[in-house]
N, CA and C atoms as a LAMMPS dump frame, in Angstrom:
ITEM: TIMESTEP
0
ITEM: NUMBER OF ATOMS
459
ITEM: BOX BOUNDS ff ff ff
-5.0000000000000000e+02 5.0000000000000000e+02
-5.0000000000000000e+02 5.0000000000000000e+02
-5.0000000000000000e+02 5.0000000000000000e+02
ITEM: ATOMS id mol type element x y z
1 1 1 N -430.753 -310.929 -468.197
2 1 2 C -431.589 -310.636 -467.349
3 1 3 C -433.125 -310.566 -467.548
4 2 1 N -433.741 -311.438 -467.376
5 2 2 C -435.236 -310.843 -467.513
6 2 3 C -435.837 -310.098 -466.896
7 3 1 N -436.359 -308.846 -467.567
8 3 2 C -437.041 -307.8 -466.912
9 3 3 C -438.485 -307.854 -467.113
10 4 1 N -439.083 -308.141 -465.87
11 4 2 C -440.99 -307.922 -466.685
12 4 3 C -440.865 -306.278 -467.01
13 5 1 N -441.897 -305.958 -468.075
14 5 2 C -442.386 -304.751 -468.292
15 5 3 C -443.657 -304.853 -468.968
16 6 1 N -444.243 -304.052 -468.584
17 6 2 C -445.909 -304.323 -468.693
18 6 3 C -446.551 -302.528 -469.91
19 7 1 N -447.526 -302.866 -470.649
20 7 2 C -448.092 -302.047 -471.285
21 7 3 C -449.293 -301.531 -470.656
22 8 1 N -449.857 -300.5 -471.253
23 8 2 C -450.892 -300.209 -470.655
24 8 3 C -451.869 -300.579 -471.974
25 9 1 N -453.406 -301.297 -472.624
26 9 2 C -453.723 -301.55 -473.472
27 9 3 C -455.033 -300.294 -473.754
28 10 1 N -455.489 -300.092 -474.6
29 10 2 C -456.39 -299.047 -474.427
30 10 3 C -457.732 -299.148 -473.804
31 11 1 N -457.899 -300.105 -472.354
32 11 2 C -458.932 -299.848 -471.857
33 11 3 C -458.078 -299.464 -470.306
34 12 1 N -456.697 -299.537 -470.302
35 12 2 C -456.191 -299.059 -469.175
36 12 3 C -455.469 -300.151 -468.463
37 13 1 N -456.282 -301.596 -468.878
38 13 2 C -455.316 -302.796 -468.531
39 13 3 C -454.273 -303.253 -468.329
40 14 1 N -453.148 -303.351 -467.47
41 14 2 C -451.982 -303.47 -467.897
42 14 3 C -451.365 -305.213 -468.253
43 15 1 N -450.899 -304.759 -469.281
44 15 2 C -450.195 -306.333 -469.856
45 15 3 C -448.947 -306.497 -470.421
46 16 1 N -448.807 -308.204 -470.028
47 16 2 C -447.105 -308.288 -470.202
48 16 3 C -446.852 -307.561 -471.624
49 17 1 N -445.71 -307.387 -471.731
50 17 2 C -444.964 -307.079 -472.986
51 17 3 C -444.586 -308.363 -473.897
52 18 1 N -444.003 -307.715 -474.98
53 18 2 C -443.984 -309.641 -475.624
54 18 3 C -442.896 -309.683 -475.159
55 19 1 N -441.938 -309.16 -474.437
56 19 2 C -440.18 -309.867 -474.12
57 19 3 C -440.804 -310.337 -472.938
58 20 1 N -441.729 -310.44 -471.963
59 20 2 C -442.269 -311.018 -471.199
60 20 3 C -442.684 -312.491 -471.395
61 21 1 N -443.249 -312.542 -472.414
62 21 2 C -444.011 -313.483 -472.812
63 21 3 C -445.421 -313.652 -471.841
64 22 1 N -446.304 -314.86 -472.275
65 22 2 C -447.923 -314.767 -471.682
66 22 3 C -447.587 -315.649 -470.144
67 23 1 N -446.243 -316.137 -470.108
68 23 2 C -446.759 -316.721 -468.704
69 23 3 C -445.614 -316.024 -467.66
70 24 1 N -445.931 -315.192 -467.088
71 24 2 C -445.147 -314.032 -466.093
72 24 3 C -444.363 -315.158 -465.142
73 25 1 N -443.214 -314.754 -464.436
74 25 2 C -443.032 -315.494 -463.399
75 25 3 C -443.855 -315.24 -462.303
76 26 1 N -443.883 -316.16 -461.151
77 26 2 C -444.581 -315.996 -459.753
78 26 3 C -444.205 -315.159 -459.533
79 27 1 N -445.371 -314.262 -458.001
80 27 2 C -445.111 -312.614 -458.119
81 27 3 C -444.079 -312.858 -456.713
82 28 1 N -443.405 -314.117 -456.494
83 28 2 C -442.082 -313.957 -455.622
84 28 3 C -440.95 -313.98 -456.605
85 29 1 N -440.897 -313.966 -458.239
86 29 2 C -439.633 -314.355 -459.155
87 29 3 C -439.695 -312.583 -459.267
88 30 1 N -440.622 -311.997 -459.201
89 30 2 C -441.141 -310.272 -460.19
90 30 3 C -440.425 -309.575 -458.813
91 31 1 N -440.044 -308.193 -459.289
92 31 2 C -439.388 -307.16 -458.311
93 31 3 C -440.682 -306.534 -457.972
94 32 1 N -440.221 -305.803 -456.737
95 32 2 C -441.463 -305.278 -455.864
96 32 3 C -442.417 -304.269 -456.65
97 33 1 N -441.564 -303.652 -457.582
98 33 2 C -441.919 -302.856 -458.582
99 33 3 C -441.976 -302.478 -459.672
100 34 1 N -442.884 -302.688 -460.857
101 34 2 C -441.885 -303.385 -462.408
102 34 3 C -442.047 -301.851 -463.437
103 35 1 N -441.478 -301.715 -464.347
104 35 2 C -441.566 -301.218 -465.283
105 35 3 C -443.085 -301.268 -465.979
106 36 1 N -443.633 -300.187 -466.218
107 36 2 C -444.627 -300.476 -467.293
108 36 3 C -444.626 -299.214 -468.093
109 37 1 N -445.249 -299.696 -469.57
110 37 2 C -445.622 -298.43 -470.78
111 37 3 C -447.166 -297.5 -470.711
112 38 1 N -447.208 -296.509 -470.753
113 38 2 C -448.56 -296.165 -471.203
114 38 3 C -447.967 -295.217 -472.409
115 39 1 N -448.396 -295.423 -473.52
116 39 2 C -448.233 -295.033 -474.584
117 39 3 C -446.787 -294.827 -474.836
118 40 1 N -446.125 -293.356 -474.995
119 40 2 C -444.713 -293.516 -474.977
120 40 3 C -443.835 -293.347 -473.307
121 41 1 N -444.647 -293.311 -472.576
122 41 2 C -443.811 -292.667 -471.269
123 41 3 C -444.07 -294.176 -470.223
124 42 1 N -443.097 -293.815 -469.03
125 42 2 C -443.165 -295.182 -468.234
126 42 3 C -443.346 -294.72 -466.913
127 43 1 N -443.781 -295.653 -466.132
128 43 2 C -443.955 -296.141 -464.902
129 43 3 C -443.528 -296.966 -464.012
130 44 1 N -444.437 -297.177 -462.888
131 44 2 C -444.179 -298.46 -462.512
132 44 3 C -445.291 -298.914 -461.451
133 45 1 N -445.658 -300.606 -461.886
134 45 2 C -446.716 -300.529 -461.022
135 45 3 C -446.413 -301.732 -460.307
136 46 1 N -447.225 -302.453 -459.502
137 46 2 C -446.788 -303.772 -458.639
138 46 3 C -447.107 -304.723 -458.939
139 47 1 N -446.75 -306.064 -458.145
140 47 2 C -446.905 -307.01 -458.453
141 47 3 C -448.773 -307.249 -458.818
142 48 1 N -449.42 -306.901 -458.288
143 48 2 C -450.825 -306.607 -458.465
144 48 3 C -451.409 -306.107 -459.898
145 49 1 N -450.325 -305.37 -460.28
146 49 2 C -450.259 -304.543 -461.893
147 49 3 C -451.471 -303.548 -461.316
148 50 1 N -451.447 -303.129 -460.14
149 50 2 C -451.38 -301.554 -459.457
150 50 3 C -450.572 -300.407 -459.835
151 51 1 N -450.994 -299.626 -460.774
152 51 2 C -449.725 -298.202 -460.866
153 51 3 C -449.56 -297.772 -459.826
154 52 1 N -448.446 -297.812 -459.271
155 52 2 C -447.878 -296.982 -458.445
156 52 3 C -447.122 -295.498 -458.204
157 53 1 N -446.285 -295.527 -459.51
158 53 2 C -445.604 -294.506 -460.046
159 53 3 C -446.205 -294.093 -461.352
160 54 1 N -446.785 -293.011 -461.46
161 54 2 C -447.494 -292.682 -462.73
162 54 3 C -446.477 -292.689 -463.953
163 55 1 N -446.748 -292.964 -465.263
164 55 2 C -445.969 -293.24 -465.917
165 55 3 C -445.394 -291.804 -466.565
166 56 1 N -444.509 -290.877 -466.21
167 56 2 C -444.206 -289.571 -466.514
168 56 3 C -443.082 -289.786 -466.958
169 57 1 N -441.974 -290.449 -467.603
170 57 2 C -440.853 -290.998 -467.689
171 57 3 C -440.593 -291.344 -468.988
172 58 1 N -439.371 -291.179 -469.922
173 58 2 C -438.889 -291.343 -471.419
174 58 3 C -438.326 -292.959 -470.634
175 59 1 N -438.051 -293.195 -469.752
176 59 2 C -437.35 -294.355 -469.483
177 59 3 C -436.934 -294.464 -468.062
178 60 1 N -436.765 -296.014 -467.786
179 60 2 C -436.954 -296.165 -466.339
180 60 3 C -436.179 -297.167 -465.978
181 61 1 N -435.12 -297.345 -465.151
182 61 2 C -434.166 -298.605 -464.645
183 61 3 C -435.152 -299.216 -463.277
184 62 1 N -434.542 -300.4 -463.139
185 62 2 C -435.477 -301.121 -461.746
186 62 3 C -434.718 -300.373 -460.677
187 63 1 N -435.313 -300.279 -459.614
188 63 2 C -435.301 -299.736 -458.506
189 63 3 C -434.178 -300.648 -457.759
190 64 1 N -433.622 -299.816 -457.611
191 64 2 C -431.804 -300.377 -456.492
192 64 3 C -432.122 -300.987 -455.482
193 65 1 N -431.22 -301.256 -454.479
194 65 2 C -431.662 -301.903 -453.411
195 65 3 C -431.061 -300.549 -452.29
196 66 1 N -430.963 -299.782 -452.743
197 66 2 C -431.214 -298.183 -451.894
198 66 3 C -432.202 -297.901 -451.874
199 67 1 N -433.761 -298.567 -452.861
200 67 2 C -434.891 -298 -452.904
201 67 3 C -434.965 -296.67 -454.051
202 68 1 N -433.862 -296.383 -454.895
203 68 2 C -434.397 -295.546 -456.287
204 68 3 C -433.816 -296.208 -456.896
205 69 1 N -434.857 -295.455 -458.056
206 69 2 C -434.614 -296.049 -459.442
207 69 3 C -434.717 -294.732 -460.394
208 70 1 N -433.485 -294.909 -461.665
209 70 2 C -433.016 -293.657 -462.678
210 70 3 C -434.058 -293.721 -463.707
211 71 1 N -434.515 -292.499 -463.67
212 71 2 C -435.096 -291.857 -464.687
213 71 3 C -435.088 -291.262 -465.873
214 72 1 N -435.474 -291.259 -466.593
215 72 2 C -434.972 -290.214 -467.954
216 72 3 C -436.138 -289.828 -468.468
217 73 1 N -435.802 -287.767 -468.882
218 73 2 C -436.635 -287.228 -469.124
219 73 3 C -436.065 -286.016 -469.822
220 74 1 N -436.895 -285.679 -471.19
221 74 2 C -436.063 -284.532 -472.13
222 74 3 C -434.94 -285.286 -472.113
223 75 1 N -434.199 -285.976 -472.124
224 75 2 C -432.891 -286.415 -472.4
225 75 3 C -431.459 -286.112 -471.418
226 76 1 N -431.981 -286.345 -469.792
227 76 2 C -431.609 -286.211 -468.694
228 76 3 C -432.011 -287.036 -467.889
229 77 1 N -431.373 -287.387 -467.154
230 77 2 C -431.547 -288.407 -465.691
231 77 3 C -431.737 -287.638 -464.209
232 78 1 N -432.617 -288.752 -463.404
233 78 2 C -432.719 -288.056 -462.499
234 78 3 C -433.243 -289.469 -461.541
235 79 1 N -433.802 -289.313 -460.202
236 79 2 C -433.902 -290.313 -459.568
237 79 3 C -435.376 -289.649 -459.099
238 80 1 N -436.171 -291.399 -458.521
239 80 2 C -437.147 -291.255 -457.742
240 80 3 C -437.204 -292.565 -456.701
241 81 1 N -438.188 -292.113 -455.465
242 81 2 C -438.292 -293.332 -454.895
243 81 3 C -439.866 -293.881 -454.996
244 82 1 N -439.839 -295.033 -453.931
245 82 2 C -440.707 -295.958 -454.627
246 82 3 C -442.138 -295.451 -454.59
247 83 1 N -441.971 -294.079 -454.142
248 83 2 C -443.72 -293.216 -454.383
249 83 3 C -443.277 -292.229 -455.456
250 84 1 N -442.808 -292.273 -455.853
251 84 2 C -442.639 -291.7 -457.32
252 84 3 C -442.264 -290.316 -457.152
253 85 1 N -441.792 -289.653 -455.916
254 85 2 C -441.269 -288.492 -455.357
255 85 3 C -440.019 -288.519 -456.193
256 86 1 N -440.1 -286.865 -456.555
257 86 2 C -438.133 -286.767 -457.127
258 86 3 C -437.332 -286.874 -456.21
259 87 1 N -436.127 -287.454 -456.032
260 87 2 C -435.041 -287.287 -454.982
261 87 3 C -433.875 -286.654 -455.807
262 88 1 N -433.665 -286.398 -456.972
263 88 2 C -432.701 -285.673 -457.571
264 88 3 C -433.629 -285.491 -458.896
265 89 1 N -433.356 -284.117 -459.39
266 89 2 C -434.332 -283.87 -460.537
267 89 3 C -433.753 -284.737 -461.765
268 90 1 N -434.039 -284.495 -462.78
269 90 2 C -433.273 -285.098 -464.014
270 90 3 C -432.746 -283.821 -464.965
271 91 1 N -431.724 -283.524 -464.093
272 91 2 C -430.469 -282.734 -464.431
273 91 3 C -429.165 -283.391 -465.167
274 92 1 N -429.03 -284.292 -464.982
275 92 2 C -427.744 -285.113 -465.231
276 92 3 C -427.693 -285.998 -467.16
277 93 1 N -426.783 -285.385 -467.564
278 93 2 C -426.62 -286.022 -468.974
279 93 3 C -426.626 -287.647 -469.007
280 94 1 N -425.614 -287.96 -467.97
281 94 2 C -425.304 -289.465 -468.064
282 94 3 C -425.185 -289.525 -466.258
283 95 1 N -425.977 -291.334 -466.152
284 95 2 C -425.986 -291.303 -464.661
285 95 3 C -425.952 -292.793 -464.749
286 96 1 N -425.402 -293.45 -463.107
287 96 2 C -425.862 -294.452 -463.061
288 96 3 C -426.617 -294.928 -462.256
289 97 1 N -427.199 -296.435 -462.019
290 97 2 C -428.19 -296.649 -460.641
291 97 3 C -427.418 -296.544 -459.208
292 98 1 N -427.922 -296.084 -458.475
293 98 2 C -427.736 -296.761 -457.101
294 98 3 C -427.027 -297.519 -456.848
295 99 1 N -425.834 -297.501 -456.174
296 99 2 C -425.099 -298.837 -455.68
297 99 3 C -424.308 -298.667 -454.651
298 100 1 N -424.44 -298.959 -453.536
299 100 2 C -424.224 -299.094 -451.998
300 100 3 C -424.496 -297.624 -451.408
301 101 1 N -425.462 -297.073 -451.575
302 101 2 C -426.062 -296.079 -451.549
303 101 3 C -425.153 -294.521 -452.05
304 102 1 N -424.605 -295.297 -453.121
305 102 2 C -423.958 -293.927 -454.285
306 102 3 C -424.347 -293.867 -455.569
307 103 1 N -424.544 -293.059 -456.375
308 103 2 C -424.527 -292.968 -457.952
309 103 3 C -423.947 -291.947 -458.698
310 104 1 N -423.109 -292.488 -459.515
311 104 2 C -422.348 -291.724 -460.175
312 104 3 C -423.076 -291.176 -461.201
313 105 1 N -422.664 -289.797 -461.415
314 105 2 C -423.083 -289.023 -462.321
315 105 3 C -422.684 -287.723 -462.869
316 106 1 N -423.146 -287.352 -464.199
317 106 2 C -422.259 -286.499 -464.934
318 106 3 C -422.423 -284.964 -465.043
319 107 1 N -422.11 -284.251 -464.687
320 107 2 C -422.592 -282.843 -464.079
321 107 3 C -421.303 -282.146 -464.772
322 108 1 N -421.689 -280.654 -465.645
323 108 2 C -421.365 -280.216 -465.987
324 108 3 C -419.805 -280.439 -466.987
325 109 1 N -419.673 -281.857 -467.559
326 109 2 C -418.648 -282.129 -467.848
327 109 3 C -417.601 -283.231 -467.354
328 110 1 N -418.3 -283.467 -465.705
329 110 2 C -417.132 -284.068 -464.825
330 110 3 C -418.416 -285.171 -464.408
331 111 1 N -418.02 -285.983 -463.691
332 111 2 C -418.151 -286.702 -463.02
333 111 3 C -418.362 -286.646 -461.173
334 112 1 N -419.168 -287.338 -460.214
335 112 2 C -419.251 -287.339 -458.98
336 112 3 C -420.198 -288.528 -458.618
337 113 1 N -420.516 -288.028 -457.646
338 113 2 C -421.598 -289.433 -456.205
339 113 3 C -422.556 -288.489 -456
340 114 1 N -423.857 -289.266 -456.485
341 114 2 C -425.071 -288.152 -455.713
342 114 3 C -425.107 -289.306 -454.145
343 115 1 N -425.593 -288.86 -453.355
344 115 2 C -426.037 -289.535 -451.974
345 115 3 C -427.84 -289.9 -452.548
346 116 1 N -427.946 -290.682 -451.165
347 116 2 C -429.9 -290.932 -451.606
348 116 3 C -430.572 -289.943 -451.032
349 117 1 N -430.097 -288.794 -450.647
350 117 2 C -430.731 -287.795 -450.196
351 117 3 C -431.097 -286.978 -451.819
352 118 1 N -429.896 -287.644 -452.875
353 118 2 C -429.884 -286.74 -454.188
354 118 3 C -428.915 -285.28 -453.76
355 119 1 N -428.098 -285.398 -452.759
356 119 2 C -427.128 -284.023 -452.65
357 119 3 C -425.968 -284.82 -453.297
358 120 1 N -424.922 -284.293 -453.668
359 120 2 C -423.605 -284.434 -454.021
360 120 3 C -422.707 -285.114 -452.555
361 121 1 N -421.915 -286.48 -452.317
362 121 2 C -421.172 -287.156 -451.708
363 121 3 C -420.254 -286.94 -451.995
364 122 1 N -419.671 -286.682 -453.167
365 122 2 C -418.481 -286.165 -453.698
366 122 3 C -418.678 -285.828 -454.792
367 123 1 N -418.039 -284.393 -454.523
368 123 2 C -418.323 -283.614 -456.186
369 123 3 C -417.719 -284.022 -457.186
370 124 1 N -418.17 -283.352 -458.112
371 124 2 C -418.027 -283.695 -459.5
372 124 3 C -416.482 -283.179 -460.089
373 125 1 N -415.592 -284.072 -460.205
374 125 2 C -414.302 -283.771 -460.517
375 125 3 C -413.755 -284.168 -460.933
376 126 1 N -414.303 -285.639 -461.645
377 126 2 C -413.3 -286.724 -462.337
378 126 3 C -414.098 -286.499 -463.603
379 127 1 N -413.194 -287.357 -464.873
380 127 2 C -413.323 -287.276 -465.869
381 127 3 C -414.173 -288.63 -466.381
382 128 1 N -414.354 -289.62 -465.641
383 128 2 C -414.873 -290.682 -465.246
384 128 3 C -415.287 -291.452 -463.953
385 129 1 N -416.271 -291.822 -463.756
386 129 2 C -416.14 -292.494 -462.623
387 129 3 C -417.279 -293.697 -462.629
388 130 1 N -416.78 -294.457 -462.076
389 130 2 C -417.596 -296.502 -462.18
390 130 3 C -418.26 -296.374 -460.609
391 131 1 N -419.278 -297.332 -460.756
392 131 2 C -420.061 -297.654 -459.761
393 131 3 C -419.293 -298.109 -458.49
394 132 1 N -419.633 -298.082 -456.998
395 132 2 C -418.856 -298.597 -456.462
396 132 3 C -419.226 -299.883 -455.87
397 133 1 N -418.031 -300.749 -455.828
398 133 2 C -418.282 -302.356 -455.698
399 133 3 C -417.212 -302.497 -454.248
400 134 1 N -417.6 -302.986 -453.265
401 134 2 C -417.008 -303.327 -451.759
402 134 3 C -416.642 -301.855 -451.639
403 135 1 N -416.847 -301.191 -451.383
404 135 2 C -416.472 -299.797 -450.601
405 135 3 C -415.522 -298.635 -451.618
406 136 1 N -415.256 -299.411 -452.438
407 136 2 C -414.77 -298.752 -453.573
408 136 3 C -414.945 -298.716 -455.225
409 137 1 N -414.376 -297.223 -455.539
410 137 2 C -415.064 -296.869 -457.138
411 137 3 C -413.511 -296.553 -457.703
412 138 1 N -413.579 -297.045 -459.334
413 138 2 C -412.732 -296.872 -460.111
414 138 3 C -412.791 -295.287 -460.702
415 139 1 N -411.924 -294.343 -460.696
416 139 2 C -412.267 -293.147 -461.08
417 139 3 C -411.489 -292.498 -462.187
418 140 1 N -411.175 -291.994 -463.054
419 140 2 C -410.162 -291.282 -463.908
420 140 3 C -409.778 -289.799 -463.641
421 141 1 N -409.179 -289.304 -463.917
422 141 2 C -408.728 -287.905 -464.048
423 141 3 C -407.413 -287.69 -465.224
424 142 1 N -407.857 -287.512 -466.358
425 142 2 C -407.062 -287.082 -467.439
426 142 3 C -406.846 -289.157 -467.976
427 143 1 N -405.595 -289.073 -468.001
428 143 2 C -404.83 -290.346 -468.293
429 143 3 C -404.773 -291.229 -467.158
430 144 1 N -404.854 -290.991 -466.232
431 144 2 C -404.681 -291.801 -464.299
432 144 3 C -405.953 -291.909 -464.169
433 145 1 N -405.89 -293.419 -463.24
434 145 2 C -407.047 -293.88 -462.643
435 145 3 C -406.483 -294.633 -461.483
436 146 1 N -407.549 -294.005 -460.63
437 146 2 C -407.37 -294.056 -459.293
438 146 3 C -408.872 -294.841 -458.535
439 147 1 N -408.79 -294.887 -457.133
440 147 2 C -409.813 -295.391 -456.783
441 147 3 C -409.911 -294.375 -455.616
442 148 1 N -411.857 -294.056 -454.978
443 148 2 C -412.319 -293.349 -454.357
444 148 3 C -413.467 -294.168 -453.31
445 149 1 N -412.63 -293.712 -452.002
446 149 2 C -413.917 -294.171 -450.755
447 149 3 C -415.031 -293.947 -450.912
448 150 1 N -416.056 -293.435 -450.081
449 150 2 C -417.496 -293.6 -450.377
450 150 3 C -417.253 -291.918 -449.389
451 151 1 N -416.172 -292.033 -448.629
452 151 2 C -416.4 -290.608 -448.103
453 151 3 C -415.556 -289.481 -449.078
454 152 1 N -414.939 -289.952 -450.553
455 152 2 C -414.501 -289.246 -451.075
456 152 3 C -412.909 -289.043 -451.054
457 153 1 N -412.312 -290.268 -450.286
458 153 2 C -410.706 -289.987 -450.223
459 153 3 C -410.8 -291.02 -451.174
C-alpha cells in the first residue's frame, strides 16, 4: 500500500517524500491525516499540508478506523488521537494498531488488549495476542492457541 508521507524542508514547508513521487494522489485518495517528518521526528498533517499533530514521535502508524494512531517514543509504543492528545502513553515495548475498538499490547512480558480510552479491556495474560478479526482474536498461552472475544471470553 502506498502511504504518502511528507518531510519538512528548511523553510518549514511540507514536501512529499521521495517514496511519494512528485505527483500525489488527489485529496480524495489521501488519508485525512498524513504522517510527515521534521528532522528525525514524525507528526501528522492534513490534506492541505497543515500541521495537525506536532512532530514529537520517533515513528507513527496511520490512524485506524477507531481514530487512534500508534506512535513510538524512546523505544516504546503508545496511542494518540487525531488532535495529538495522548490516549495511552508510550510504555509498551510492542503494540499493534487498533482494530474493532481494541489493540493488542505487550506489558511486562504478557499480551493484553487496550480499549480506545487507553485502559485494559482484556488484561495482559497471554504469551502472544493477534489483532481482532470479526469479533475474535487468536491468543497463545504456552504452546496452546485459542480465541478470545472482545469481552475477554
